[in-house]
LOMI-113645 format. One record per residue (C-alpha): residue in one letter; x, y, z. Coordinates in steps of 0.05 Angstrom, whole numbers, padded with zeros to 5 digits, always signed. Example, Ala and Ser with C-alpha at 12.3 -4.5 7.8 and 13.67 -1.06 7.14 Angstrom:
2
A+00246-00090+00156S+00273-00021+00143
***
This chain:
869
M-00220+00409+00909D-00262+00470+00895P-00292+00509+00955L-00363+00483+00941N-00341+00410+00941Q-00297+00424+01003K-00359+00447+01040K-00398+00387+01015Q-00342+00341+01040S-00343+00374+01108D-00419+00368+01112L-00416+00295+01091E-00365+00278+01145D-00407+00315+01197E-00470+00277+01175L-00436+00209+01178R-00406+00225+01246T-00475+00247+01271H-00507+00182+01247L-00454+00141+01283E-00460+00182+01347M-00536+00175+01347A-00531+00100+01337M-00480+00095+01393H-00521+00136+01442D-00582+00093+01426R-00544+00030+01445I-00517+00062+01509D-00588+00079+01528R-00604+00005+01519G-00551-00014+01570E-00488-00026+01529S-00421+00000+01550P-00393+00060+01510E-00338+00018+01478Q-00386-00039+01460A-00438+00011+01434R-00386+00045+01390L-00363-00021+01358S-00435-00045+01348A-00455+00021+01316R-00397+00018+01267R-00411-00054+01250E-00485-00039+01237F-00470+00024+01198G-00421-00011+01150N-00360+00016+01114A-00364+00091+01125A-00307+00104+01076L-00345+00066+01021I-00409+00105+01036E-00370+00170+01033H-00338+00149+00967V-00405+00130+00934T-00437+00194+00957R-00380+00237+00931D-00387+00204+00862Q-00455+00237+00856W-00428+00308+00864A-00420+00355+00805W-00349+00358+00776I-00325+00305+00823G-00314+00259+00762V-00265+00309+00731E-00230+00317+00798N-00224+00242+00807F-00198+00235+00737L-00144+00287+00750Q-00128+00252+00815D-00122+00186+00778L-00076+00218+00727R-00031+00246+00781Y-00029+00180+00819G-00017+00141+00754A+00041+00187+00735R+00072+00176+00804M+00066+00101+00797L+00099+00102+00729R+00155+00146+00755K+00166+00095+00810N+00173+00040+00758P+00213+00072+00702G+00237+00006+00672F+00166-00021+00664A+00140+00046+00638L+00197+00053+00587I+00186-00016+00558A+00110-00008+00555V+00114+00061+00524L+00165+00040+00471T+00124-00022+00454L+00060+00018+00445A+00098+00073+00408L+00121+00023+00355G+00050-00003+00345I+00017+00066+00345G+00071+00098+00302A+00066+00043+00249N-00010+00048+00247T-00007+00124+00242A+00042+00121+00184I+00001+00070+00145F-00064+00105+00160S-00033+00169+00133L-00025+00133+00067V-00096+00106+00069N-00123+00175+00088G-00085+00212+00034I-00097+00162-00022L-00165+00131-00006L-00202+00176+00042R-00183+00249+00032P-00234+00283-00015L-00208+00300-00084P-00186+00373-00090Y-00241+00392-00138A-00308+00427-00132H-00362+00382-00102P-00320+00318-00108E-00378+00275-00086Q-00411+00288-00154L-00350+00264-00194V-00355+00195-00225S-00312+00146-00264I-00339+00098-00316T-00304+00031-00307G-00296+00017-00382T-00251+00051-00433Y-00273+00080-00500P-00242+00106-00564Q-00258+00175-00592G-00322+00150-00625G-00347+00120-00561I-00330+00183-00522T-00369+00226-00571T-00429+00179-00566L-00429+00181-00491R-00420+00256-00490E-00480+00265-00535Q-00527+00213-00508M-00516+00208-00432R-00568+00246-00393T-00545+00233-00322V-00471+00251-00329D-00430+00306-00362V-00375+00265-00395A-00300+00279-00404A-00241+00236-00423Y-00165+00237-00422V-00105+00196-00444E-00044+00183-00400G+00026+00168-00422Y+00036+00218-00479E+00101+00255-00487F+00118+00319-00524N+00182+00354-00543L+00185+00427-00522T+00233+00461-00570G+00253+00532-00586L+00273+00550-00515G+00344+00525-00519E+00359+00452-00507P+00299+00409-00525V+00259+00384-00465R+00217+00321-00462L+00150+00333-00427T+00096+00287-00402G+00029+00309-00428T-00044+00291-00422P-00091+00298-00482V-00160+00313-00455S-00229+00327-00481A-00249+00400-00480E-00298+00389-00421L-00248+00358-00373F-00232+00420-00333S-00304+00443-00328V-00326+00373-00307L-00274+00373-00252G-00292+00444-00232A-00218+00463-00236Q-00200+00536-00245P-00134+00559-00275K-00083+00600-00238L-00073+00643-00300G-00113+00649-00364R-00169+00600-00381T-00183+00527-00394F-00209+00495-00458H-00276+00514-00488T-00327+00467-00518G-00305+00447-00588E-00231+00460-00578D-00217+00385-00583L-00237+00383-00657P-00189+00386-00716G-00164+00455-00733Q-00190+00483-00667N-00143+00450-00618A-00076+00486-00624F-00076+00504-00550V-00038+00482-00489I-00046+00490-00414L+00017+00488-00370S+00026+00458-00301D+00051+00503-00246S+00117+00466-00240L+00131+00472-00315W+00112+00545-00314Q+00163+00558-00259R+00216+00512-00287E+00217+00531-00361F+00182+00598-00362H+00209+00627-00297S+00140+00642-00269D+00128+00694-00323P+00056+00720-00315G+00059+00745-00388V+00064+00674-00414I-00011+00673-00432G-00019+00680-00507R+00052+00659-00522V+00062+00607-00577I+00109+00549-00563S+00129+00488-00604L+00104+00420-00581E+00128+00364-00627G+00143+00417-00679V+00070+00441-00678P+00056+00514-00656C+00010+00515-00595Q-00016+00576-00558I-00011+00577-00482I-00080+00594-00456G-00073+00577-00383V-00030+00556-00323M-00060+00509-00271P-00050+00519-00196P+00002+00478-00158D-00049+00430-00127F-00079+00410-00194R-00046+00343-00210F-00096+00307-00254P-00089+00250-00271S-00021+00247-00237T+00038+00289-00215K+00074+00271-00280S+00030+00316-00323D+00069+00377-00348V+00020+00400-00401W-00052+00388-00422V-00071+00390-00495P-00139+00380-00528L-00155+00314-00561D-00159+00312-00637I-00228+00281-00645D-00235+00271-00720S-00293+00227-00742R-00264+00227-00813N-00203+00188-00790T-00236+00121-00778P-00175+00084-00751S-00160+00138-00700Y-00234+00151-00685W-00252+00078-00670A-00186+00042-00660G-00142+00095-00628D-00130+00103-00554F-00183+00071-00511M-00191+00124-00457P-00215+00127-00385V-00280+00165-00379I-00298+00210-00321G-00357+00255-00309R-00399+00296-00262L-00470+00276-00242R-00521+00324-00267P-00569+00356-00216G-00616+00304-00188A-00579+00244-00218T-00552+00187-00175F-00497+00135-00183Q-00549+00081-00192Q-00584+00119-00248A-00517+00132-00282S-00497+00059-00278A-00564+00038-00306E-00556+00087-00364I-00486+00065-00383T-00508-00007-00381L-00562+00008-00432L-00516+00050-00475Q-00458+00000-00478P-00489-00047-00530R-00509+00012-00572V-00437+00039-00572A-00409-00030-00589K-00453-00034-00651M-00427+00032-00678F-00357+00004-00690P-00339-00009-00764W-00319-00080-00745P-00347-00132-00696M-00329-00120-00624P-00321-00178-00575D-00379-00190-00529A-00333-00184-00469W-00312-00113-00486N-00332-00068-00427A-00376-00124-00400G-00404-00104-00333V-00388-00031-00343S-00414+00013-00286V-00405+00080-00253V-00365+00090-00190S-00339+00151-00153L-00279+00184-00186Q-00238+00174-00123T-00251+00099-00126G-00234+00096-00199L-00168+00133-00191V-00142+00089-00134S-00172+00022-00151D-00103-00008-00167V-00074+00006-00099R-00136+00000-00054S-00127-00073-00038R-00053-00067-00023L-00063-00009+00024L-00120-00042+00062I-00079-00106+00069L-00021-00065+00097L-00069-00030+00145A-00096-00097+00169A-00025-00123+00179V-00003-00063+00220A-00066-00068+00261L-00046-00139+00280V+00022-00112+00302L-00014-00063+00348L-00057-00118+00377I+00007-00158+00391A+00037-00097+00424C-00026-00089+00467A-00022-00162+00488N+00051-00153+00506V+00036-00092+00549A-00022-00128+00581N+00024-00185+00600L+00074-00135+00629T+00018-00102+00668L-00005-00169+00696S+00066-00184+00719R+00068-00117+00754A-00002-00127+00782S+00021-00189+00821V+00069-00144+00858R+00015-00091+00869A-00034-00141+00897K-00021-00119+00969E-00031-00046+00950I-00097-00062+00916A-00119-00104+00976I-00104-00047+01024R-00142+00003+00981T-00201-00046+00978S-00201-00057+01052L-00202+00018+01062G-00266+00023+01023A-00245+00032+00950A-00300+00004+00905R-00280-00045+00850H-00300+00002+00794R-00257+00056+00826I-00196+00011+00824V-00211-00011+00753R-00217+00062+00733Q-00150+00079+00766L-00115+00021+00731L-00146+00039+00663T-00124+00111+00673E-00053+00088+00683S-00059+00045+00620V-00086+00103+00579L-00032+00148+00607M+00021+00099+00582A-00014+00095+00515A-00016+00171+00510A+00059+00173+00521G+00067+00119+00469G+00021+00156+00422A+00062+00220+00427L+00126+00182+00413G+00092+00142+00359L+00067+00205+00325A+00139+00231+00322L+00163+00164+00295S+00107+00163+00243A+00130+00229+00213T+00197+00198+00196G+00165+00132+00177L+00117+00166+00129T+00175+00199+00093L+00208+00131+00085L+00142+00100+00063K+00131+00152+00009S+00201+00141-00018A+00192+00066-00017L+00127+00065-00056P+00129+00068-00132A+00130+00139-00158G+00068+00126-00200T+00025+00111-00138P-00038+00152-00148R-00049+00211-00101L+00017+00199-00066A+00030+00274-00066D-00033+00284-00024V-00006+00241+00033A+00009+00281+00096I-00005+00282+00170D-00069+00323+00176W-00125+00331+00226R-00156+00264+00206V-00090+00229+00222L-00085+00265+00288L-00157+00246+00305F-00142+00174+00285T-00080+00174+00330A-00120+00202+00389A-00173+00149+00380L-00119+00096+00373V-00087+00119+00439I-00153+00111+00476F-00167+00044+00442T-00097+00019+00457G-00099+00041+00529I-00165+00006+00541V-00148-00057+00503S-00081-00065+00536G-00107-00049+00605I-00179-00075+00610A-00163-00148+00623P-00107-00135+00674A-00150-00082+00709F-00209-00129+00719Q-00164-00186+00738T-00125-00144+00788S-00188-00115+00819R-00210-00186+00838T-00156-00189+00892E-00166-00238+00949L-00156-00193+01009T-00132-00245+01058E-00083-00278+01011S-00056-00212+00985L-00046-00183+01054K-00010-00247+01076S+00033-00250+01013G+00080-00195+01035S+00124-00159+00985R+00131-00217+00937G+00059-00211+00914S+00013-00267+00894T-00016-00293+00830S-00085-00325+00823S-00101-00381+00775G-00144-00333+00736A-00085-00286+00725R-00043-00345+00701R-00097-00366+00652L-00103-00295+00627R-00028-00289+00617T-00028-00355+00579A-00085-00333+00534L-00050-00267+00519V+00016-00299+00500V-00019-00351+00457S-00057-00296+00422E+00008-00257+00411L+00041-00317+00380A-00019-00334+00337L-00022-00263+00308A+00053-00263+00298V+00050-00331+00262L-00005-00303+00217L+00036-00242+00198V+00101-00281+00188S+00064-00332+00145A+00037-00276+00101A+00105-00243+00097G+00137-00309+00079L+00089-00318+00021L+00103-00248-00004I+00178-00257+00002R+00175-00322-00036S+00131-00288-00088L+00181-00231-00095W+00238-00281-00100A+00201-00317-00156L+00188-00251-00192S+00261-00229-00186H+00283-00295-00215V+00232-00299-00271D+00262-00306-00340P+00243-00240-00376G+00259-00271-00443F+00323-00231-00453H+00391-00221-00419P+00393-00152-00385D+00466-00154-00364N+00511-00104-00400V+00454-00072-00437L+00445+00004-00437T+00381+00036-00462A+00365+00107-00483R+00300+00135-00509V+00308+00180-00570T+00248+00225-00585P+00249+00268-00648N+00187+00310-00661E+00126+00274-00689S+00129+00325-00746F+00200+00303-00761C+00171+00235-00780N+00117+00264-00824D+00168+00247-00877P+00179+00173-00860G+00241+00169-00904R+00275+00223-00862C+00257+00185-00798F+00283+00118-00825S+00347+00151-00848F+00358+00184-00780Y+00352+00119-00741R+00392+00080-00791D+00450+00129-00785L+00442+00132-00710V+00447+00057-00699N+00504+00049-00749Q+00545+00103-00715A+00527+00077-00645R+00556+00009-00665S+00622+00044-00678L+00627+00075-00608P+00684+00047-00566G+00665-00015-00527V+00598-00027-00563D+00586-00100-00581A+00517-00092-00612A+00465-00037-00622A+00392-00036-00645F+00327-00001-00629I+00255-00018-00612S+00191+00024-00608T+00167-00005-00541L+00222-00029-00494P+00202-00091-00453L+00179-00070-00383G+00183+00003-00406G+00110+00019-00392R+00092+00036-00464V+00047-00003-00511H+00033+00000-00586K-00024-00043-00610R-00054-00067-00675S-00112-00113-00691V-00093-00165-00743D-00130-00211-00790V-00107-00283-00789E-00106-00319-00856G-00163-00370-00860R-00198-00343-00798P-00250-00289-00814P-00266-00248-00751D-00335-00247-00719A-00366-00223-00654A-00350-00289-00620E-00278-00289-00643P-00258-00219-00666A-00192-00200-00698P-00136-00211-00646L-00108-00148-00614L-00032-00155-00611W+00025-00116-00582L+00063-00083-00640N+00138-00078-00634S+00177-00042-00688V+00250-00063-00686S+00314-00056-00726P+00354-00115-00752G+00401-00140-00697Y+00353-00125-00640F+00343-00198-00619G+00418-00209-00619A+00431-00147-00578M+00379-00167-00526R+00397-00241-00530I+00325-00261-00547P+00327-00331-00576I+00299-00344-00646L+00261-00409-00636R+00243-00422-00708G+00256-00388-00774R+00301-00327-00779E+00312-00256-00754F+00300-00192-00794T+00352-00170-00844E+00365-00101-00874A+00327-00123-00937D+00264-00132-00894T+00264-00058-00874T+00241-00039-00944G+00174-00072-00930N+00175-00110-00995P+00156-00165-00984P+00124-00150-00916V+00147-00198-00861V+00132-00208-00788L+00159-00246-00727L+00113-00275-00675S+00124-00289-00602S+00120-00363-00584E+00056-00354-00544T+00023-00316-00602A+00042-00370-00653R+00013-00424-00609H-00051-00384-00600M-00061-00372-00675W-00041-00440-00700P-00045-00488-00641S-00024-00551-00678Q+00012-00523-00739D+00079-00492-00756S+00069-00417-00761I+00128-00406-00808G+00101-00386-00876K+00032-00368-00849H+00003-00298-00861V-00027-00241-00821R-00044-00170-00838F-00064-00106-00803V-00139-00096-00800G-00159-00048-00855Q-00099-00064-00899K-00095-00108-00961D-00024-00135-00959W-00011-00200-00921R+00052-00206-00880T+00091-00271-00880V+00112-00301-00814V+00187-00313-00822G+00205-00330-00750V+00182-00345-00680V+00219-00314-00621A+00218-00331-00547D+00165-00298-00504V+00186-00233-00471R+00158-00202-00408G+00134-00138-00441Q+00079-00115-00394D+00109-00132-00327L+00145-00189-00293R+00080-00227-00284Q+00055-00229-00356N+00079-00219-00427V+00022-00174-00451P-00038-00139-00418D-00100-00181-00406F-00138-00147-00462M-00087-00169-00515Q-00078-00237-00547G-00004-00235-00561A+00056-00197-00588F+00090-00191-00656Y+00149-00154-00687V+00155-00117-00753P+00219-00087-00783Y+00224-00012-00773G+00207+00014-00842P+00149+00032-00887G+00107-00025-00859A+00115-00005-00786T+00054+00039-00782L+00014+00053-00719E-00062+00054-00714N-00064+00127-00736G-00024+00111-00799T+00041+00143-00776V+00108+00110-00763P+00135+00111-00691A+00177+00173-00680A+00203+00156-00611M+00248+00095-00607T+00292+00064-00553L+00364+00051-00570V+00391-00015-00541I+00466-00021-00535R+00503-00083-00510S+00569-00060-00481T+00612-00067-00420A+00624+00008-00419G+00558+00021-00383D+00543+00093-00363R+00607+00118-00396L+00570+00115-00462E+00517+00166-00441Q+00554+00229-00461P+00581+00203-00527L+00511+00178-00543R+00479+00246-00528A+00531+00280-00571L+00518+00231-00628V+00442+00243-00627A+00452+00319-00623S+00497+00316-00684L+00443+00280-00724N+00382+00318-00698P+00392+00376-00648E+00317+00376-00632A+00314+00303-00610P+00320+00296-00534V+00354+00235-00504T+00318+00212-00441E+00313+00151-00396V+00385+00131-00403R+00389+00070-00358S+00413-00001-00356M+00366-00057-00375H+00382-00088-00307S+00353-00024-00275V+00291-00030-00318V+00279-00101-00293T+00292-00080-00221T+00243-00022-00227A+00189-00069-00253A+00189-00103-00185D+00182-00038-00146A+00108-00047-00128P+00112-00118-00102R+00179-00102-00069S+00149-00043-00030V+00091-00084-00004T+00136-00143+00013S+00187-00101+00050L+00133-00068+00092F+00100-00134+00107A+00168-00164+00125A+00182-00106+00172F+00115-00114+00206A+00125-00190+00211G+00194-00180+00240L+00167-00133+00292A+00111-00183+00308L+00162-00239+00315V+00204-00198+00363L+00143-00179+00405G+00120-00251+00405V+00188-00275+00429I+00188-00222+00483G+00119-00245+00504I+00138-00318+00510Y+00202-00299+00547G+00163-00255+00595V+00113-00310+00611I+00166-00363+00622A+00209-00316+00664F+00148-00300+00706F+00133-00375+00711V+00203-00388+00738G+00198-00330+00787Q+00131-00353+00814R+00154-00426+00821T+00222-00411+00851R+00203-00444+00917E+00173-00504+00882I+00235-00513+00839G+00279-00507+00901I+00239-00562+00935R+00245-00606+00873L+00321-00596+00873A+00325-00609+00948L+00287-00674+00939G+00336-00698+00886A+00312-00671+00820Q+00367-00662+00768R+00382-00596+00734S+00360-00628+00668D+00292-00643+00699V+00284-00569+00714L+00305-00552+00643R+00253-00599+00615L+00200-00571+00662V+00211-00500+00639L+00219-00517+00565K+00156-00559+00567E+00117-00501+00594G+00144-00454+00540L+00135-00504+00483S+00064-00520+00502L+00046-00446+00497T+00086-00439+00432L+00055-00499+00398L-00015-00476+00417G+00000-00407+00388I+00031-00437+00324V-00029-00482+00312T-00078-00425+00323G-00038-00378+00279L-00030-00428+00222A-00105-00442+00224A-00118-00367+00217A-00065-00361+00162F-00097-00418+00123G-00162-00379+00120L-00136-00307+00114T-00076-00311+00068R-00124-00324+00010F-00135-00248+00010L-00063-00242-00014T-00076-00281-00078S-00074-00219-00123L-00005-00200-00094L+00027-00269-00102Y+00065-00298-00160G+00089-00370-00166V+00066-00391-00096S+00000-00415-00068P-00032-00374-00012T-00035-00439+00029D+00034-00463+00011P+00052-00520+00060L+00127-00506+00055D+00116-00434+00079F+00073-00457+00137A+00123-00511+00157A+00180-00461+00155V+00141-00412+00198A+00125-00466+00249A+00199-00487+00252L+00221-00414+00259F+00174-00400+00317T+00193-00465+00351I+00267-00448+00347V+00260-00376+00371A+00212-00398+00427L+00263-00449+00450A+00316-00395+00450A+00269-00348+00489C+00254-00403+00540Y+00326-00424+00548I+00348-00361+00585P+00297-00367+00642A+00307-00442+00641R+00382-00434+00655R+00364-00386+00711A+00318-00439+00740M+00373-00492+00735R+00419-00448+00778I+00369-00438+00835D+00400-00453+00902P+00352-00499+00941I+00370-00467+01008T+00357-00397+00981A+00292-00420+00947L+00265-00452+01011R+00274-00384+01046Y+00241-00347+00987E+00187-00299+01007
***
């Protein structure tokens, strides 16, 4: 206590003493004896200690001093009960650590501002547009400066030794200025450098600059070969520039050529971003794009479907970049928050158990003048102190957990590189500590502060428990179980969904299939005959490698993340705005592909070598596509053709549907099916070229042992053709389930933790129940009750709580698991089998948790119990 408050304390004691003496002398003057006068004066004056306490609370800085005093006292109490403190701290550390780790993901991906100038002005247009649409928006939008980009492009970097396959992003010339991104070296693109003949430039990422150019500052102005085309390096971006993802090694200008109609209007449909112009708002930009959308649609050389970009709007760029993962992260955050609430309820139950032993202490403090709010504050301080210790440990655990989380999430998760523990996470953890301390301690503190003085002082060392405390403990454990049931139900649905995904028929047999992507330069295939000859020689020689049973190639490997598309005319069905030409997934394959992948031919025949000449042109349809085009007819002998071409292609076969997009669906939602053409003169893409990059598919039991012979074979045929993505088809299928697997595994971990905490909670309540009723149980046994009767008594108590928790939890799960619909496959969000299994699981584990204290109750010695105090 500081000197000023010490003097105040002394003055206060003197004043109180003076008042008592004056009252006593007054009574002596009225004829009372000194002893009687002293007792009467004290009785009339009231609780002097309480008056002193209330008066001290009004002094300056006394609150801080009392708080420090509470901390010291709380620390001493926790040191006196190390077992209780350790369990409580560990329980809270698990809950706080898990929440901190998940919030770090949410913060880095959803909340942290984008690392660009004035990120609040950056927008994303929710639709996608081809080059013609981009040009129109760039010229006509008045509220937004527009830019566009294309993900998923790859380039060969040659001339520096062994060819290197790079991931590149073609961008409009304004992209860097729109983002406000400055280069580390050199410059970015100027306006007009995305037009034909003016776009032979390239910008390097910092990682590529270090890796392939050894951080040479003189790299600016140097000419390198990308896809056999000379490009001048004009800039190097800083390390923190990772747009649109960390995969981007280079940025090249788009080739916006209005003279090339197929590429201009039917090429890549690109995401559009922009920056609000001064004074413009999101609402104004959304209104403008809504008005422009019909105008852009009418500019296409062919009818566009009415649904194209329907409901297009403008959102923040940050929202647009992370829209695919937002719901998953928020669901995980909600799940881990439930785990924390369960942990709080568990600690609250532990605190209530301890409070029954501390009842005499609280009663003595009350009788000595401690106000109820002072006792509540002391108990809450102890609770927050435990939470702070749990928070410190949880923060340490979260650092390790975050590393594991980042490795468990798919590598393509947007902004994953921005995830780290920063000041926002530390502030969140601090707030969480205070919240946790209050939530886990408030109910026990108020309950404990309502101590009955007489009963508590008479109870001795064994403590006492009021009916209110018992009801509170019951409510807490029921709440724990209900939350745990909710989490386990959700985890069960996700596990069943993942099981269904992992057992879905992909349409092919992945076992003993090795794949390798072969990527000659685009310029190499400017002479299509040379490209055809290269792949024909490659597949023929690959078939002669030791252990190879079959070999073929395809332009877009199923589940490989790449798509080629073509719009087709269907014979007898002229397109219109209501039913435009179907957009199909184009697969260019070599003869023998379906046999190598074990894809069944349902009707008709497979391609032959004669079909690769393109005369006559033929095509194979997937089963789903054939049904869509000719619902009640046999598709064999029917005809389709690429939009803009004259020659019809004859359907010579129908093959089984293949999961090309992902394990959930065959093709993206914006496509109407898939078809196959023989790799040859007729296998042209939308820009009129033939695919240069192909994936070799080899069926063999030799596995990875084929990698080196295969690389040597490709190098002997074309030294400038890199071989990448050498992996088994089984690995491809497994990788396709990475996103649902990561969410499911995290949910399962949280649900498992919730289940354990719930079981601990029910065990603690029943053990406390047995301890409090030891005397009663002894009397029952002394009066002739059987051990089995005691077992039923205890199990009945535990099962009643468990069943109430299960019913409450299942009711909550029935309403809340609907939010998981987008994450589920092959299972209903209200699946009765899942709910029944969860109810059975909790009943079994609750019985197991109750059985241990029940056995202890059965072994109670009546004589010992009757002496129990």
